[in-house]
DRENPA-3360 file (N, C-alpha, C; in nm, 2 decimals, always signed):
BEGIN
1 = XXXXXXXX = +0.08/-0.12/+0.00/+0.00/+0.00/+0.00/+0.09/+0.13/+0.00 ~ +0.05/+0.22/-0.08/+0.13/+0.34/-0.09/+0.12/+0.43/+0.03 ~ +0.23/+0.49/+0.07/+0.23/+0.58/+0.18/+0.16/+0.71/+0.14 ~ +0.09/+0.77/+0.23/+0.00/+0.88/+0.21/+0.06/+1.00/+0.29 ~ +0.08/+1.12/+0.22/+0.14/+1.24/+0.28/+0.05/+1.35/+0.25 ~ +0.02/+1.43/+0.36/-0.06/+1.55/+0.34/+0.03/+1.68/+0.35 ~ +0.00/+1.77/+0.26/+0.07/+1.90/+0.26/-0.03/+2.02/+0.26 ~ -0.06/+2.08/+0.38/-0.15/+2.19/+0.38/-0.08/+2.32/+0.34;
9 = XXXXXXXX = -0.15/+2.41/+0.28/-0.10/+2.53/+0.23/-0.19/+2.65/+0.25 ~ -0.14/+2.77/+0.24/-0.23/+2.89/+0.24/-0.28/+2.91/+0.09 ~ -0.37/+3.00/+0.07/-0.41/+3.03/-0.07/-0.30/+3.09/-0.15 ~ -0.21/+3.16/-0.08/-0.10/+3.23/-0.15/+0.02/+3.25/-0.05 ~ +0.14/+3.27/-0.12/+0.26/+3.32/-0.05/+0.34/+3.21/+0.02 ~ +0.31/+3.08/-0.01/+0.40/+2.98/+0.05/+0.53/+2.97/-0.02 ~ +0.63/+2.92/+0.05/+0.77/+2.91/-0.01/+0.77/+2.79/-0.10 ~ +0.80/+2.82/-0.23/+0.79/+2.72/-0.33/+0.90/+2.61/-0.31;
17 = XXXXXXXX = +1.02/+2.64/-0.26/+1.12/+2.54/-0.24/+1.08/+2.44/-0.13 ~ +1.02/+2.49/-0.02/+0.98/+2.41/+0.09/+0.86/+2.32/+0.06 ~ +0.79/+2.35/-0.05/+0.68/+2.26/-0.09/+0.72/+2.17/-0.21 ~ +0.78/+2.23/-0.31/+0.81/+2.15/-0.43/+0.92/+2.05/-0.42 ~ +1.02/+2.08/-0.34/+1.13/+1.98/-0.33/+1.09/+1.86/-0.25 ~ +1.03/+1.87/-0.13/+0.97/+1.76/-0.06/+0.87/+1.68/-0.14 ~ +0.78/+1.75/-0.21/+0.69/+1.69/-0.30/+0.76/+1.60/-0.40 ~ +0.87/+1.64/-0.46/+0.94/+1.56/-0.56/+1.00/+1.44/-0.50;
25 = XXXXXXXX = +1.05/+1.45/-0.38/+1.11/+1.34/-0.30/+1.00/+1.24/-0.27 ~ +0.88/+1.29/-0.23/+0.77/+1.20/-0.20/+0.73/+1.12/-0.33 ~ +0.71/+1.19/-0.44/+0.66/+1.13/-0.56/+0.77/+1.03/-0.61 ~ +0.89/+1.07/-0.61/+1.00/+0.98/-0.65/+1.01/+0.85/-0.57 ~ +0.96/+0.86/-0.44/+0.96/+0.75/-0.35/+0.83/+0.66/-0.36 ~ +0.74/+0.70/-0.45/+0.62/+0.63/-0.47/+0.51/+0.66/-0.38 ~ +0.52/+0.77/-0.30/+0.41/+0.81/-0.21/+0.30/+0.89/-0.28 ~ +0.18/+0.88/-0.23/+0.07/+0.96/-0.28/+0.07/+1.09/-0.19;
33 = XXXXXXXX = +0.05/+1.20/-0.26/+0.05/+1.33/-0.19/-0.08/+1.40/-0.21 ~ -0.14/+1.45/-0.10/-0.26/+1.53/-0.10/-0.23/+1.67/-0.05 ~ -0.29/+1.76/-0.12/-0.27/+1.90/-0.08/-0.40/+1.95/-0.02 ~ -0.39/+2.05/+0.07/-0.51/+2.11/+0.13/-0.49/+2.26/+0.15 ~ -0.60/+2.33/+0.13/-0.60/+2.47/+0.16/-0.73/+2.50/+0.23 ~ -0.74/+2.62/+0.29/-0.86/+2.65/+0.38/-0.99/+2.61/+0.32 ~ -1.02/+2.65/+0.19/-1.15/+2.62/+0.13/-1.14/+2.54/+0.01 ~ -1.02/+2.48/-0.02/-1.00/+2.40/-0.14/-0.96/+2.48/-0.26;
41 = XXXXXXXX = -0.92/+2.61/-0.25/-0.86/+2.68/-0.36/-0.72/+2.64/-0.39 ~ -0.68/+2.65/-0.52/-0.55/+2.61/-0.56/-0.45/+2.72/-0.50 ~ -0.35/+2.66/-0.43/-0.25/+2.75/-0.37/-0.15/+2.81/-0.47 ~ -0.10/+2.93/-0.44/+0.00/+2.99/-0.52/+0.11/+3.04/-0.44 ~ +0.23/+3.02/-0.49/+0.35/+3.06/-0.42/+0.37/+3.21/-0.41 ~ +0.46/+3.25/-0.33/+0.50/+3.39/-0.32/+0.57/+3.43/-0.46 ~ +0.52/+3.52/-0.54/+0.58/+3.54/-0.67/+0.72/+3.60/-0.67 ~ +0.75/+3.67/-0.56/+0.89/+3.72/-0.55/+1.00/+3.62/-0.54;
49 = XXXXXXXX = +0.96/+3.50/-0.50/+1.05/+3.39/-0.49/+1.09/+3.33/-0.63 ~ +1.01/+3.37/-0.73/+1.03/+3.33/-0.87/+1.11/+3.44/-0.94 ~ +1.07/+3.56/-0.92/+1.14/+3.67/-1.00/+1.26/+3.72/-0.93 ~ +1.27/+3.69/-0.80/+1.38/+3.75/-0.72/+1.33/+3.86/-0.63 ~ +1.36/+3.85/-0.50/+1.31/+3.94/-0.40/+1.36/+4.08/-0.42 ~ +1.49/+4.09/-0.45/+1.56/+4.22/-0.45/+1.67/+4.22/-0.56 ~ +1.65/+4.30/-0.67/+1.75/+4.30/-0.78/+1.77/+4.16/-0.83 ~ +1.66/+4.08/-0.84/+1.67/+3.95/-0.89/+1.74/+3.84/-0.80;
57 = XXXXXXXX = +1.77/+3.88/-0.68/+1.84/+3.80/-0.58/+1.74/+3.76/-0.47 ~ +1.79/+3.67/-0.38/+1.71/+3.62/-0.26/+1.59/+3.54/-0.30 ~ +1.58/+3.50/-0.42/+1.46/+3.41/-0.46/+1.50/+3.27/-0.45 ~ +1.42/+3.18/-0.51/+1.44/+3.04/-0.51/+1.55/+3.00/-0.61 ~ +1.61/+2.89/-0.60/+1.71/+2.85/-0.70/+1.64/+2.80/-0.83 ~ +1.72/+2.80/-0.94/+1.66/+2.75/-1.06/+1.61/+2.61/-1.05 ~ +1.67/+2.52/-0.97/+1.63/+2.38/-0.96/+1.49/+2.38/-0.89 ~ +1.48/+2.46/-0.78/+1.35/+2.47/-0.71/+1.24/+2.53/-0.80;
65 = XXXXXXXX = +1.27/+2.63/-0.88/+1.17/+2.69/-0.96/+1.12/+2.59/-1.07 ~ +1.22/+2.52/-1.13/+1.19/+2.41/-1.23/+1.10/+2.31/-1.17 ~ +1.13/+2.26/-1.05/+1.04/+2.16/-0.98/+0.91/+2.22/-0.95 ~ +0.90/+2.35/-0.91/+0.77/+2.41/-0.88/+0.68/+2.41/-1.01 ~ +0.74/+2.44/-1.12/+0.67/+2.44/-1.25/+0.61/+2.30/-1.28 ~ +0.67/+2.20/-1.24/+0.62/+2.06/-1.26/+0.51/+2.04/-1.16 ~ +0.53/+2.09/-1.04/+0.42/+2.08/-0.93/+0.29/+2.15/-0.98 ~ +0.30/+2.26/-1.04/+0.19/+2.34/-1.09/+0.10/+2.25/-1.18;
73 = XXXXXXXX = +0.15/+2.15/-1.24/+0.08/+2.07/-1.34/+0.03/+1.94/-1.27 ~ +0.06/+1.92/-1.14/+0.03/+1.80/-1.07/-0.12/+1.80/-1.04 ~ -0.19/+1.69/-1.06/-0.33/+1.68/-1.04/-0.37/+1.70/-0.90 ~ -0.30/+1.64/-0.81/-0.33/+1.66/-0.66/-0.32/+1.81/-0.62 ~ -0.21/+1.87/-0.67/-0.19/+2.01/-0.64/-0.31/+2.10/-0.69 ~ -0.36/+2.06/-0.80/-0.47/+2.14/-0.86/-0.61/+2.10/-0.81 ~ -0.61/+2.01/-0.72/-0.74/+1.97/-0.65/-0.72/+1.95/-0.50 ~ -0.69/+2.06/-0.43/-0.67/+2.04/-0.29/-0.80/+2.02/-0.22;
81 = XXXXXXXX = -0.79/+1.96/-0.10/-0.91/+1.95/-0.02/-0.92/+2.06/+0.08 ~ -1.04/+2.10/+0.13/-1.04/+2.20/+0.24/-0.99/+2.14/+0.37 ~ -0.93/+2.23/+0.45/-0.88/+2.19/+0.58/-0.98/+2.11/+0.66 ~ -1.11/+2.15/+0.66/-1.21/+2.08/+0.74/-1.23/+1.93/+0.70 ~ -1.19/+1.90/+0.58/-1.20/+1.76/+0.53/-1.08/+1.67/+0.55 ~ -0.98/+1.73/+0.62/-0.86/+1.65/+0.65/-0.90/+1.54/+0.75 ~ -0.86/+1.41/+0.72/-0.88/+1.30/+0.81/-0.74/+1.25/+0.84 ~ -0.69/+1.28/+0.96/-0.55/+1.24/+0.99/-0.53/+1.09/+0.98;
89 = XXXXXXXX = -0.64/+1.01/+1.01/-0.62/+0.87/+1.00/-0.58/+0.82/+0.86 ~ -0.61/+0.90/+0.76/-0.59/+0.86/+0.62/-0.44/+0.86/+0.59 ~ -0.36/+0.94/+0.66/-0.22/+0.97/+0.62/-0.12/+0.91/+0.71 ~ +0.00/+0.89/+0.65/+0.11/+0.84/+0.72/+0.20/+0.96/+0.77 ~ +0.19/+1.07/+0.70/+0.28/+1.18/+0.74/+0.21/+1.32/+0.70 ~ +0.26/+1.42/+0.77/+0.21/+1.56/+0.75/+0.34/+1.64/+0.73 ~ +0.33/+1.73/+0.62/+0.44/+1.83/+0.60/+0.38/+1.97/+0.62 ~ +0.45/+2.05/+0.70/+0.41/+2.19/+0.73/+0.52/+2.28/+0.67;
97 = XXXXXXXX = +0.50/+2.32/+0.55/+0.61/+2.41/+0.49/+0.60/+2.55/+0.54 ~ +0.69/+2.63/+0.50/+0.70/+2.77/+0.54/+0.67/+2.87/+0.43 ~ +0.71/+2.99/+0.46/+0.68/+3.11/+0.38/+0.67/+3.23/+0.47 ~ +0.70/+3.35/+0.43/+0.70/+3.46/+0.52/+0.61/+3.58/+0.48 ~ +0.57/+3.58/+0.35/+0.49/+3.69/+0.30/+0.35/+3.69/+0.37 ~ +0.27/+3.80/+0.36/+0.15/+3.81/+0.44/+0.04/+3.70/+0.42 ~ +0.03/+3.65/+0.30/-0.07/+3.54/+0.27/-0.05/+3.42/+0.36 ~ +0.07/+3.40/+0.42/+0.09/+3.29/+0.50/+0.01/+3.29/+0.63;
105 = XXXXXXXX = -0.04/+3.41/+0.67/-0.11/+3.42/+0.80/-0.24/+3.33/+0.80 ~ -0.30/+3.32/+0.68/-0.42/+3.24/+0.67/-0.40/+3.10/+0.72 ~ -0.28/+3.04/+0.69/-0.24/+2.91/+0.72/-0.18/+2.90/+0.86 ~ -0.10/+3.00/+0.90/-0.04/+3.00/+1.03/-0.14/+3.02/+1.14 ~ -0.25/+3.08/+1.11/-0.35/+3.12/+1.22/-0.47/+3.03/+1.22 ~ -0.48/+2.93/+1.13/-0.60/+2.85/+1.11/-0.63/+2.76/+1.23 ~ -0.73/+2.78/+1.31/-0.77/+2.69/+1.42/-0.82/+2.56/+1.37 ~ -0.88/+2.56/+1.25/-0.92/+2.43/+1.19/-0.80/+2.34/+1.16;
113 = XXXXXXXX = -0.70/+2.40/+1.10/-0.58/+2.33/+1.07/-0.51/+2.28/+1.20 ~ -0.50/+2.37/+1.29/-0.44/+2.33/+1.42/-0.51/+2.21/+1.48 ~ -0.64/+2.20/+1.47/-0.71/+2.09/+1.53/-0.67/+1.96/+1.46 ~ -0.64/+1.97/+1.33/-0.60/+1.85/+1.25/-0.45/+1.81/+1.29 ~ -0.37/+1.92/+1.30/-0.23/+1.89/+1.34/-0.22/+1.83/+1.48 ~ -0.31/+1.87/+1.57/-0.32/+1.80/+1.70/-0.34/+1.65/+1.69 ~ -0.43/+1.62/+1.60/-0.46/+1.47/+1.58/-0.34/+1.40/+1.52 ~ -0.27/+1.46/+1.43/-0.15/+1.40/+1.37/-0.05/+1.37/+1.49;
121 = XXXXXXXX = -0.03/+1.47/+1.57/+0.07/+1.46/+1.68/+0.03/+1.35/+1.78 ~ -0.10/+1.36/+1.82/-0.15/+1.26/+1.92/-0.14/+1.12/+1.87 ~ -0.16/+1.10/+1.74/-0.15/+0.97/+1.68/-0.01/+0.92/+1.64 ~ +0.09/+1.00/+1.68/+0.23/+0.97/+1.65/+0.25/+0.95/+1.50 ~ +0.18/+1.03/+1.42/+0.21/+1.03/+1.27/+0.34/+1.10/+1.25 ~ +0.41/+1.07/+1.14/+0.53/+1.15/+1.11/+0.49/+1.29/+1.07 ~ +0.55/+1.39/+1.14/+0.52/+1.53/+1.11/+0.65/+1.61/+1.08 ~ +0.66/+1.67/+0.96/+0.77/+1.75/+0.93/+0.73/+1.90/+0.92;
129 = XXXXXXXX = +0.82/+1.98/+0.97/+0.79/+2.13/+0.96/+0.92/+2.20/+0.94 ~ +0.91/+2.30/+0.85/+1.03/+2.38/+0.81/+1.01/+2.53/+0.81 ~ +1.10/+2.60/+0.85/+1.10/+2.75/+0.85/+0.99/+2.81/+0.93 ~ +0.88/+2.86/+0.87/+0.77/+2.91/+0.95/+0.67/+2.80/+0.98 ~ +0.68/+2.69/+0.92/+0.59/+2.58/+0.95/+0.58/+2.54/+1.09 ~ +0.69/+2.54/+1.17/+0.68/+2.51/+1.32/+0.59/+2.60/+1.39 ~ +0.55/+2.72/+1.34/+0.46/+2.81/+1.41/+0.32/+2.75/+1.42 ~ +0.28/+2.67/+1.32/+0.16/+2.60/+1.32/+0.16/+2.50/+1.44;
137 = XXXXXXXX = +0.27/+2.43/+1.46/+0.28/+2.34/+1.57/+0.28/+2.42/+1.71 ~ +0.35/+2.53/+1.71/+0.36/+2.61/+1.83/+0.22/+2.66/+1.88 ~ +0.14/+2.69/+1.78/+0.00/+2.75/+1.81/-0.10/+2.64/+1.83 ~ -0.06/+2.51/+1.82/-0.15/+2.40/+1.84/-0.15/+2.36/+1.99 ~ -0.26/+2.38/+2.06/-0.26/+2.36/+2.20/-0.32/+2.23/+2.23 ~ -0.25/+2.16/+2.32/-0.30/+2.03/+2.37/-0.40/+2.05/+2.48 ~ -0.53/+2.02/+2.46/-0.63/+2.05/+2.56/-0.61/+1.98/+2.69 ~ -0.54/+1.87/+2.69/-0.51/+1.80/+2.82/-0.41/+1.87/+2.91;
145 = XXXXXXXX = -0.32/+1.95/+2.85/-0.22/+2.02/+2.93/-0.24/+2.17/+2.92 ~ -0.31/+2.22/+2.82/-0.33/+2.37/+2.81/-0.20/+2.43/+2.75 ~ -0.11/+2.35/+2.71/+0.02/+2.40/+2.65/+0.03/+2.36/+2.51 ~ +0.13/+2.42/+2.44/+0.16/+2.39/+2.30/+0.19/+2.25/+2.29 ~ +0.16/+2.19/+2.17/+0.19/+2.05/+2.15/+0.34/+2.02/+2.14 ~ +0.42/+2.13/+2.13/+0.56/+2.11/+2.12/+0.63/+2.15/+2.25 ~ +0.55/+2.17/+2.36/+0.60/+2.22/+2.48/+0.73/+2.15/+2.53 ~ +0.73/+2.01/+2.52/+0.84/+1.94/+2.58/+0.92/+1.87/+2.47;
153 = XXXXXXXX = +0.92/+1.94/+2.35/+0.99/+1.88/+2.23/+1.12/+1.96/+2.21 ~ +1.21/+1.89/+2.14/+1.33/+1.96/+2.08/+1.28/+2.00/+1.94 ~ +1.32/+2.12/+1.90/+1.26/+2.17/+1.77/+1.36/+2.28/+1.72 ~ +1.36/+2.29/+1.59/+1.43/+2.40/+1.52/+1.33/+2.47/+1.43 ~ +1.36/+2.58/+1.37/+1.28/+2.66/+1.28/+1.36/+2.77/+1.23 ~ +1.30/+2.87/+1.16/+1.37/+2.98/+1.11/+1.44/+3.05/+1.23 ~ +1.57/+3.08/+1.22/+1.64/+3.14/+1.33/+1.62/+3.29/+1.33 ~ +1.64/+3.35/+1.44/+1.63/+3.50/+1.45/+1.73/+3.57/+1.36;
161 = XXXXXXXX = +1.85/+3.51/+1.36/+1.96/+3.56/+1.28/+1.92/+3.57/+1.13 ~ +1.87/+3.46/+1.08/+1.83/+3.46/+0.94/+1.71/+3.55/+0.91 ~ +1.62/+3.56/+1.00/+1.50/+3.65/+0.98/+1.55/+3.80/+0.99 ~ +1.64/+3.83/+1.07/+1.69/+3.96/+1.08/+1.77/+4.00/+0.96 ~ +1.85/+3.91/+0.91/+1.94/+3.95/+0.80/+1.85/+3.98/+0.68 ~ +1.75/+3.89/+0.65/+1.66/+3.91/+0.54/+1.58/+4.05/+0.55 ~ +1.54/+4.08/+0.67/+1.46/+4.20/+0.70/+1.55/+4.32/+0.68 ~ +1.67/+4.32/+0.73/+1.76/+4.44/+0.73/+1.80/+4.46/+0.58;
169 = XXXXXXXX = +1.82/+4.36/+0.50/+1.86/+4.37/+0.36/+1.75/+4.44/+0.28 ~ +1.62/+4.42/+0.31/+1.51/+4.45/+0.22/+1.41/+4.55/+0.28 ~ +1.42/+4.59/+0.40/+1.31/+4.67/+0.46/+1.30/+4.81/+0.39 ~ +1.41/+4.86/+0.34/+1.41/+4.99/+0.28/+1.32/+4.99/+0.15 ~ +1.31/+4.88/+0.09/+1.23/+4.87/-0.03/+1.10/+4.79/-0.01 ~ +1.10/+4.69/+0.07/+0.98/+4.60/+0.09/+0.92/+4.61/+0.22 ~ +0.96/+4.70/+0.31/+0.90/+4.71/+0.44/+0.91/+4.58/+0.52 ~ +0.80/+4.54/+0.58/+0.79/+4.42/+0.67/+0.77/+4.29/+0.59;
177 = XXXXXXXX = +0.80/+4.29/+0.46/+0.78/+4.17/+0.38/+0.84/+4.04/+0.45 ~ +0.96/+4.06/+0.51/+1.02/+3.94/+0.58/+0.99/+3.93/+0.73 ~ +0.90/+4.02/+0.78/+0.86/+4.01/+0.92/+0.71/+3.97/+0.92 ~ +0.68/+3.84/+0.92/+0.54/+3.80/+0.92/+0.46/+3.84/+1.04 ~ +0.53/+3.85/+1.15/+0.47/+3.89/+1.28/+0.57/+3.98/+1.35 ~ +0.53/+4.06/+1.45/+0.62/+4.14/+1.53/+0.72/+4.05/+1.60 ~ +0.68/+3.94/+1.65/+0.77/+3.85/+1.72/+0.85/+3.76/+1.62 ~ +0.97/+3.75/+1.64/+1.05/+3.66/+1.55/+1.00/+3.51/+1.57;
185 = XXXXXXXX = +1.01/+3.43/+1.47/+0.97/+3.29/+1.47/+1.04/+3.22/+1.59 ~ +1.17/+3.24/+1.60/+1.25/+3.18/+1.71/+1.19/+3.21/+1.85 ~ +1.16/+3.34/+1.87/+1.11/+3.39/+2.00/+0.98/+3.33/+2.03 ~ +0.89/+3.33/+1.93/+0.75/+3.27/+1.96/+0.76/+3.13/+2.00 ~ +0.85/+3.05/+1.93/+0.86/+2.91/+1.97/+0.92/+2.89/+2.10 ~ +1.03/+2.96/+2.13/+1.10/+2.95/+2.26/+1.00/+2.98/+2.38 ~ +0.91/+3.08/+2.36/+0.82/+3.12/+2.46/+0.71/+3.01/+2.49 ~ +0.71/+2.91/+2.41/+0.61/+2.80/+2.43/+0.68/+2.67/+2.46;
193 = XXXXXXXX = +0.80/+2.67/+2.49/+0.88/+2.55/+2.52/+0.90/+2.54/+2.67 ~ +0.92/+2.42/+2.72/+0.94/+2.40/+2.87/+1.07/+2.47/+2.91 ~ +1.17/+2.47/+2.82/+1.30/+2.54/+2.84/+1.35/+2.59/+2.71 ~ +1.42/+2.70/+2.71/+1.47/+2.77/+2.59/+1.57/+2.68/+2.51 ~ +1.64/+2.60/+2.58/+1.74/+2.51/+2.52/+1.68/+2.41/+2.43 ~ +1.55/+2.39/+2.44/+1.48/+2.29/+2.35/+1.47/+2.34/+2.21 ~ +1.49/+2.47/+2.19/+1.51/+2.53/+2.06/+1.65/+2.52/+2.02 ~ +1.68/+2.45/+1.90/+1.82/+2.43/+1.86/+1.84/+2.50/+1.73;
201 = XXXXXXXX = +1.94/+2.58/+1.73/+1.98/+2.67/+1.61/+2.05/+2.59/+1.50 ~ +2.12/+2.48/+1.54/+2.20/+2.41/+1.44/+2.33/+2.48/+1.42 ~ +2.41/+2.42/+1.32/+2.54/+2.48/+1.30/+2.54/+2.60/+1.21 ~ +2.63/+2.62/+1.13/+2.63/+2.73/+1.04/+2.51/+2.73/+0.95 ~ +2.47/+2.85/+0.90/+2.35/+2.86/+0.83/+2.36/+2.79/+0.69 ~ +2.48/+2.77/+0.64/+2.49/+2.71/+0.51/+2.52/+2.56/+0.52 ~ +2.52/+2.51/+0.64/+2.54/+2.37/+0.67/+2.40/+2.31/+0.69 ~ +2.35/+2.22/+0.60/+2.22/+2.17/+0.62/+2.20/+2.11/+0.76;
209 = XXXXXXXX = +2.08/+2.13/+0.82/+2.06/+2.09/+0.95/+1.91/+2.04/+0.96 ~ +1.89/+1.93/+1.03/+1.76/+1.87/+1.05/+1.76/+1.82/+1.19 ~ +1.65/+1.84/+1.26/+1.64/+1.79/+1.40/+1.52/+1.69/+1.41 ~ +1.55/+1.58/+1.47/+1.45/+1.48/+1.49/+1.42/+1.46/+1.64 ~ +1.29/+1.47/+1.68/+1.25/+1.44/+1.81/+1.13/+1.35/+1.80 ~ +1.15/+1.22/+1.82/+1.04/+1.12/+1.80/+0.98/+1.13/+1.67 ~ +0.85/+1.16/+1.66/+0.79/+1.16/+1.53/+0.80/+1.30/+1.46 ~ +0.86/+1.39/+1.52/+0.87/+1.53/+1.47/+1.01/+1.56/+1.41;
217 = XXXXXXXX = +1.01/+1.60/+1.28/+1.13/+1.64/+1.21/+1.12/+1.79/+1.17 ~ +1.21/+1.87/+1.21/+1.21/+2.01/+1.18/+1.34/+2.06/+1.12 ~ +1.33/+2.17/+1.04/+1.44/+2.23/+0.97/+1.42/+2.38/+0.97 ~ +1.53/+2.45/+0.93/+1.53/+2.60/+0.95/+1.49/+2.68/+0.83 ~ +1.53/+2.64/+0.71/+1.51/+2.73/+0.59/+1.54/+2.65/+0.46 ~ +1.52/+2.71/+0.35/+1.53/+2.64/+0.22/+1.66/+2.56/+0.20 ~ +1.77/+2.62/+0.26/+1.90/+2.55/+0.24/+1.90/+2.41/+0.31 ~ +1.81/+2.39/+0.40/+1.80/+2.26/+0.47/+1.71/+2.16/+0.39;
225 = XXXXXXXX = +1.65/+2.20/+0.29/+1.53/+2.13/+0.24/+1.57/+1.99/+0.18 ~ +1.68/+1.98/+0.12/+1.72/+1.85/+0.06/+1.74/+1.74/+0.17 ~ +1.82/+1.78/+0.27/+1.84/+1.69/+0.38/+1.71/+1.66/+0.46 ~ +1.63/+1.77/+0.47/+1.50/+1.76/+0.54/+1.41/+1.66/+0.46 ~ +1.40/+1.67/+0.33/+1.32/+1.58/+0.25/+1.37/+1.44/+0.25 ~ +1.50/+1.42/+0.25/+1.56/+1.28/+0.26/+1.52/+1.22/+0.39 ~ +1.53/+1.30/+0.50/+1.50/+1.25/+0.63/+1.36/+1.21/+0.64 ~ +1.27/+1.29/+0.59/+1.13/+1.26/+0.60/+1.10/+1.13/+0.52;
233 = XXXXXXXX = +1.15/+1.12/+0.40/+1.13/+1.00/+0.32/+1.17/+0.87/+0.40 ~ +1.29/+0.88/+0.46/+1.34/+0.77/+0.54/+1.25/+0.73/+0.65 ~ +1.21/+0.84/+0.73/+1.12/+0.81/+0.84/+0.98/+0.75/+0.80 ~ +0.93/+0.80/+0.69/+0.80/+0.75/+0.64/+0.81/+0.61/+0.59 ~ +0.92/+0.58/+0.53/+0.94/+0.44/+0.48/+0.96/+0.34/+0.59 ~ +1.04/+0.38/+0.69/+1.07/+0.29/+0.80/+0.95/+0.28/+0.90 ~ +0.87/+0.39/+0.91/+0.75/+0.39/+0.99/+0.78/+0.34/+1.13 ~ +0.87/+0.41/+1.20/+0.90/+0.37/+1.34/+0.78/+0.39/+1.43;
241 = XXXXXXX = +0.78/+0.31/+1.54/+0.68/+0.33/+1.64/+0.72/+0.42/+1.75 ~ +0.64/+0.52/+1.78/+0.68/+0.61/+1.88/+0.60/+0.60/+2.01 ~ +0.50/+0.51/+2.01/+0.40/+0.51/+2.12/+0.47/+0.47/+2.25 ~ +0.58/+0.39/+2.24/+0.65/+0.34/+2.36/+0.73/+0.45/+2.42 ~ +0.76/+0.56/+2.35/+0.84/+0.67/+2.40/+0.77/+0.77/+2.49 ~ +0.64/+0.77/+2.49/+0.57/+0.86/+2.57/+0.57/+1.00/+2.52 ~ +0.52/+1.09/+2.61/+0.52/+1.23/+2.58/+0.59/+1.31/+2.68;
% end
């Protein structure tokens, strides 16, 4: 039986690299991929990642753009299901991609999506999140504890250093384009962890980094995406049991 992976998206402004590269790895591995948006509209990437954010720079790589163009023709991508129709029992894994432009807030703030994410985590499904994607996890509250579902987890995400660099380079032209929220991603996550050391920055920003904590796999930004995708595929294929590890 084919492995089933779910990728929820906003209607606009997701990071094309963090969606298309994992999608390619999943398809090449024989997995079925389902996409989901709030009301079933076809998602669209942040256009500046194709043209270049500033003077043709800071956008996606040619390889990622080429892969995204293939994704745009994919049947599943063009027929997403609404968030409310997500049945976590149906899937082996969940991917929460990132993106920083304003359209991402629809996805990052969806209480319906958070309720589905809670079920994935409670059922020990494989969950991958990259860049801003871990914010969805951070905002998902476990009703049994009243705390974030990642409260006692080790996790990484977009670092404050990376978010600051992008903002400082572009604010004179693009304003708060790189500041999705007043709080940095790193700060919001740390404020919801049992201890700040559970947030892990990784090594140098150009050295790919992925963090695994039981069923949760997280990464920081598009430079991590190939290692992140390989790790997800391996975890999905091996289907380890996490129930004995507790919470």
